[in-house]
Structure formats: structure tokens, C-alpha cells
Backbone bond lengths (Angstrom), bond angles and torsions (degrees), N, CA, C in turn:
res aa  C-N    CA-C-N  psi(-1)  N-CA   C-N-CA  omega(-1)  CA-C   N-CA-C  phi
1 M - - - 1.455 - - 1.527 108.75 -
2 T 1.320 116.34 134.18 1.456 119.51 179.51 1.515 110.26 -75.13
3 T 1.313 115.87 158.62 1.456 121.38 177.03 1.515 110.29 -59.15
4 L 1.328 116.59 -39.92 1.463 120.64 -179.53 1.526 110.85 -62.03
5 A 1.317 117.82 -41.99 1.467 121.01 179.66 1.529 111.60 -65.47
6 Q 1.317 117.89 -24.75 1.463 122.09 179.78 1.524 112.60 -85.97
7 A 1.323 117.51 -14.74 1.462 121.33 -177.61 1.526 110.18 -65.48
8 Q 1.317 115.67 153.84 1.458 121.68 178.82 1.519 110.33 -90.03
9 C 1.318 116.09 138.45 1.455 120.72 173.61 1.526 108.89 -73.10
10 E 1.316 115.57 145.96 1.460 121.77 178.02 1.520 108.75 -102.11
11 A 1.323 116.13 155.26 1.461 119.32 171.84 1.525 107.06 -62.25
12 C 1.299 116.34 134.96 1.460 120.61 -174.71 1.524 109.68 -120.81
13 R 1.325 115.60 128.32 1.460 121.64 179.62 1.526 108.95 -113.13
14 A 1.310 116.18 166.19 1.467 121.16 179.90 1.529 111.23 -59.96
15 D 1.336 117.36 -30.00 1.469 120.07 -178.71 1.538 112.68 -96.17
16 A 1.326 117.54 11.17 1.469 121.16 177.82 1.532 108.75 -66.66
17 P 1.325 116.82 148.64 1.470 118.73 -180.00 1.526 111.34 -72.38
18 K 1.315 114.77 137.55 1.462 120.30 173.60 1.522 107.91 -74.99
19 V 1.338 116.52 162.50 1.458 118.61 177.64 1.527 109.04 -63.31
20 S 1.326 115.37 142.04 1.466 120.64 177.43 1.527 108.94 -77.30
21 D 1.309 116.45 169.26 1.467 120.29 177.36 1.524 111.19 -59.80
22 D 1.341 117.25 -39.50 1.470 120.73 179.03 1.533 110.78 -66.61
23 E 1.339 117.14 -43.96 1.456 120.81 177.52 1.526 110.90 -62.91
24 L 1.317 116.19 -41.01 1.458 121.33 179.24 1.527 110.64 -58.62
25 A 1.326 116.55 -47.14 1.469 120.77 -179.52 1.525 111.17 -62.33
26 E 1.325 116.97 -38.49 1.474 121.42 179.96 1.531 111.18 -71.41
27 L 1.312 116.95 -46.85 1.461 121.35 -174.94 1.525 112.63 -69.51
28 I 1.315 117.76 -37.69 1.466 119.99 -177.47 1.528 110.90 -66.50
29 R 1.321 117.03 -26.02 1.477 120.22 176.34 1.528 111.44 -65.53
30 E 1.323 117.05 -25.82 1.465 120.80 -179.79 1.526 112.76 -81.54
31 I 1.327 116.77 -14.18 1.476 121.16 178.49 1.540 107.93 -133.09
32 P 1.325 117.44 65.31 1.468 121.38 -169.67 1.528 115.61 -64.96
33 D 1.314 118.79 -16.67 1.466 120.42 -178.89 1.528 113.05 -87.89
34 W 1.307 116.81 -0.67 1.460 121.58 -179.89 1.522 109.76 -94.16
35 N 1.327 115.76 147.05 1.464 122.23 177.05 1.517 109.26 -108.61
36 I 1.313 114.81 150.16 1.458 120.15 172.36 1.520 106.79 -97.45
37 E 1.312 115.40 122.29 1.464 122.43 178.05 1.524 107.79 -113.99
38 V 1.306 116.48 141.85 1.464 120.63 175.59 1.523 107.86 -107.59
39 R 1.326 115.13 120.42 1.466 121.95 179.63 1.519 109.14 -132.95
40 D 1.286 116.16 135.31 1.472 121.26 179.16 1.524 111.64 50.54
41 G 1.330 116.24 35.07 1.456 121.32 175.74 1.513 115.90 80.80
42 H 1.332 118.75 8.82 1.463 119.68 177.35 1.525 110.39 -133.85
43 M 1.341 115.24 155.99 1.464 121.52 -178.80 1.523 111.10 -84.95
44 E 1.341 113.90 145.39 1.457 122.56 176.10 1.523 108.29 -137.45
45 L 1.335 116.79 151.47 1.463 122.42 173.93 1.520 108.00 -96.08
46 E 1.333 117.08 133.70 1.457 119.38 -178.19 1.520 111.06 -142.14
47 R 1.324 114.35 143.31 1.466 121.11 176.28 1.521 109.34 -151.66
48 Q 1.329 114.93 143.84 1.465 121.10 174.73 1.521 108.99 -103.68
49 F 1.324 115.13 139.38 1.455 123.19 177.37 1.518 107.20 -119.31
50 L 1.333 116.71 130.17 1.457 121.39 -177.68 1.526 110.80 -101.41
51 F 1.348 114.73 142.35 1.458 122.28 -178.04 1.518 110.15 -134.00
52 K 1.327 115.30 162.83 1.469 121.20 -178.35 1.523 113.18 -70.37
53 N 1.350 116.96 -25.30 1.465 119.13 -178.17 1.530 109.42 -162.01
54 F 1.318 114.92 179.43 1.461 120.44 -178.30 1.523 112.02 -67.71
55 R 1.314 117.13 -39.00 1.468 120.79 -178.71 1.524 111.23 -57.63
56 H 1.326 116.85 -45.05 1.466 120.54 178.79 1.532 110.86 -67.56
57 A 1.317 116.61 -40.04 1.468 120.07 178.44 1.530 110.47 -62.48
58 L 1.318 116.77 -42.36 1.464 120.79 179.85 1.526 111.55 -66.37
59 A 1.312 117.46 -39.55 1.469 120.81 177.67 1.529 110.58 -61.71
60 F 1.328 116.56 -40.96 1.465 120.34 177.94 1.527 110.43 -66.06
61 T 1.326 116.80 -43.05 1.463 120.82 177.56 1.530 110.03 -55.92
62 N 1.318 116.34 -45.80 1.469 120.43 179.71 1.522 112.02 -64.74
63 A 1.327 117.19 -36.04 1.471 120.69 178.27 1.531 110.51 -66.81
64 V 1.327 116.68 -41.52 1.471 119.98 177.11 1.529 109.11 -64.64
65 G 1.320 116.70 -41.62 1.461 120.12 177.35 1.515 112.53 -59.55
66 A 1.314 116.67 -37.40 1.469 120.88 179.71 1.529 111.62 -65.94
67 I 1.340 117.78 -43.68 1.471 118.22 179.58 1.525 110.87 -70.18
68 A 1.323 116.73 -29.42 1.466 120.49 176.93 1.531 110.25 -66.25
69 E 1.318 115.86 -43.58 1.460 120.60 179.62 1.523 111.85 -62.98
70 E 1.337 116.58 -36.04 1.471 120.33 -179.45 1.521 111.90 -57.59
71 V 1.325 117.19 -35.36 1.467 120.32 -175.68 1.526 113.03 -111.20
72 G 1.323 116.98 -1.86 1.461 119.79 179.33 1.521 113.63 68.82
73 H 1.313 116.13 31.94 1.472 121.03 179.64 1.526 106.28 -131.10
74 H 1.325 116.94 117.75 1.459 120.42 -165.72 1.525 112.90 -117.87
75 P 1.335 116.79 133.19 1.464 121.43 -179.94 1.523 111.64 -90.58
76 G 1.312 114.24 171.89 1.451 119.95 163.42 1.515 107.00 -83.21
77 L 1.311 117.47 133.63 1.465 121.94 -179.47 1.519 108.74 -128.81
78 L 1.316 116.74 122.60 1.455 121.83 175.07 1.516 106.91 -118.20
79 T 1.325 116.04 114.42 1.461 122.20 -178.54 1.517 108.61 -106.55
80 E 1.337 115.01 124.37 1.454 121.97 178.92 1.517 107.71 -129.78
81 W 1.314 116.55 174.76 1.451 119.32 176.89 1.529 108.17 -61.53
82 G 1.326 116.42 115.26 1.457 121.83 175.44 1.516 116.05 73.71
83 K 1.332 117.80 12.27 1.467 118.74 -177.64 1.525 110.62 -154.06
84 V 1.336 114.96 139.28 1.463 121.44 172.61 1.521 107.35 -128.15
85 T 1.317 116.14 127.21 1.463 121.83 174.05 1.517 106.97 -104.33
86 V 1.341 115.51 123.65 1.463 121.77 -179.67 1.525 107.55 -112.60
87 T 1.326 115.95 130.57 1.464 121.59 -179.68 1.523 108.60 -128.58
88 W 1.325 115.47 120.40 1.462 121.90 178.77 1.519 109.39 -109.46
89 W 1.321 116.80 133.04 1.457 124.04 168.73 1.520 106.66 -164.33
90 S 1.304 115.92 161.85 1.461 119.92 -178.88 1.523 107.87 -93.27
91 H 1.306 115.12 105.34 1.457 122.66 -172.50 1.524 112.62 -58.34
92 E 1.329 117.12 -48.35 1.461 120.33 -176.08 1.517 112.99 -62.63
93 M 1.334 116.37 -39.39 1.466 118.82 -177.96 1.524 112.63 -93.39
94 K 1.329 116.60 -1.82 1.463 122.60 177.65 1.524 112.00 52.51
95 G 1.324 114.93 60.70 1.457 120.44 178.62 1.507 110.90 170.51
96 L 1.320 114.90 -164.72 1.459 121.08 -176.77 1.523 111.98 -99.39
97 H 1.300 114.35 132.45 1.466 124.13 175.18 1.529 106.15 -118.89
98 R 1.302 117.01 162.00 1.469 120.85 177.74 1.532 111.33 -53.75
99 N 1.342 117.25 -34.27 1.464 121.14 178.95 1.521 112.09 -55.08
100 D 1.313 117.64 -36.50 1.463 121.06 -178.44 1.524 110.75 -63.95
101 F 1.302 117.00 -38.41 1.462 121.63 178.74 1.527 110.87 -71.51
102 I 1.323 116.11 -38.53 1.466 120.67 176.13 1.518 109.69 -60.23
103 M 1.322 116.15 -46.61 1.465 119.70 -177.49 1.527 111.73 -71.21
104 A 1.319 117.93 -32.06 1.470 120.02 174.33 1.525 109.87 -64.17
105 A 1.328 117.17 -41.54 1.472 120.83 178.23 1.532 110.16 -64.61
106 R 1.313 117.59 -39.11 1.474 120.86 177.70 1.528 110.54 -67.67
107 T 1.312 116.79 -34.91 1.467 120.90 176.60 1.522 109.81 -64.23
108 D 1.336 116.67 -43.39 1.467 120.78 176.63 1.526 110.92 -59.28
109 L 1.309 116.03 -40.72 1.461 120.73 178.86 1.525 110.71 -62.58
110 L 1.324 117.17 -44.54 1.471 120.67 176.00 1.528 110.35 -59.72
111 A 1.305 116.15 -44.20 1.472 121.47 -176.91 1.528 111.00 -63.46
112 S 1.320 117.02 -31.09 1.460 120.09 -176.61 1.529 112.48 -64.71
113 T 1.326 116.97 -20.88 1.469 120.36 179.96 1.536 112.06 -120.66
114 A 1.321 116.63 7.83 1.463 119.98 -177.16 1.523 111.21 -69.17
115 E 1.324 116.09 135.72 1.452 121.38 178.61 1.532 110.09 -69.31
116 G 1.323 115.49 139.60 1.459 120.54 174.13 1.508 115.95 80.27
117 R 1.344 117.92 13.42 1.467 120.17 178.54 1.513 110.63 -67.79
118 K 1.301 116.46 140.68 1.462 122.88 173.68 1.499 110.09 -93.75
């Protein structure tokens, strides 16, 4: 388990500071398979996970949903046949917070043992 995946999520408010450029450069190195996407003027973390079939993709989606519920921080999840796209960003503050990187690292950890991964 990476150090980032072990970190605790913080309560996040709309006025919480977004990650700085220096923090962004440091944190993205810990989750190298994630992309930064800019949508509606704010940054989001996104990654696609491939699976052998829909059943495995749905099980992974549910597992990501479970870890999101534990901390009250919820991603965008798109489940398709053999593919799940996970998008993390802090909705209230419209951008990236350290929590998004923590949850991306936890998602990677889930994916490392997910059944049916391609």
C-alpha cells in the first residue's frame, strides 16, 4: 500500500485550498496512471480500468463506491461493458484537493486485487 493510500482524508469545504502547482507535481507522481482532465474550468483526476466483462466491471464500481461512502467523498463512475472510468475531484470547491489523490491511490489499490482485470 502506498503512503498516499494510507493517508487520511480531511473534511473539505467549498473554501478549502486547492492543491498548489508544486503539490500537484508531487502528488501526481504517486499515481502515475491517472490523467488530469480539465472540465468546466476545473481539474479532475481520471483513469480507465479494463475488465474481462460487465460483471467484473460492476463489482469494481461497487467496491469504489464503498470506499467513497466510508469517507464521504464521491467520484464520477462510468461503468460500461469491460470498462470503468473513475473521476475524482472535489465538487464543492470545483477542483483538486489532496483527498482526490488519496482516493485515486486507494482506487489503484482496489484495482490491484480486483477480479477480472485486464
